[in-house]
N, C-alpha and C positions, 0 to 999 in steps of 0.2 A: 483588551485583547488577551489578557492573561488567563481568562476563563474559557477561551475558545478551545474547542476540542472536536475531534473527528471520531466517528464510529463506523465499523463495517456493517453494512446492511445484513440482516438475517437472511435475506433473499439472495445474497451473493456468495459465491464460492470461487476460490482462486487457486491457480497452479503456478508456482514460481519456478522459473527455469533460468539457465545461465544468461539468456538473452533478454529476460524481462518477466512479465507476468501476464497470464491470460485469466480474465475474470468472466464468469458466467453469472448473469443476473437471472435467477430462476423465475422471478416475477414476470419479466417481459421476454425471456428467452433470448436475450441479446448477449453476444460476446464482446468483450472489450480487451484490447491489448495495450501494454505499456512497455517501454524500454527498461533497461536496468535501473535507471533513476526512479521510474515509476514503481518498479518492484520494491526498491528500498523504502519508498514512501508508504506503499501498501503494507509492508511488513511492520513498519513503525506504527502505523495506525492499528494493525492487529494487536500490537503490544500495548496499545493505549498510551503511547508516548505523548507528551505535551507538544504543542506547536513549536516551541523553542527546541526541544529535543529532536523533533523531526527535521528541523532546519539543520541542526548540528550533524545528525546522522547523514543527511543528504550531502553535506559538504565533506564528510570523512571519506577516506579511501574505501572503495567498494568491497563488500564481503557478503555474499549471498549464502544461505544455508545449503 
């Protein structure tokens, strides 16, 4: 599981807000929403953090851009 990684689809675009994140998948035209925790995970994936770093980031006090 050490080599496990996530990437953001090139067909996805996201908008992070205080309450979470809204994701638009351009390929299928669907919107997805996530709460603040989901936004933190999305931002960590965008930064290409490791699974362990994402878990640590999710457990830390919240700080959105």
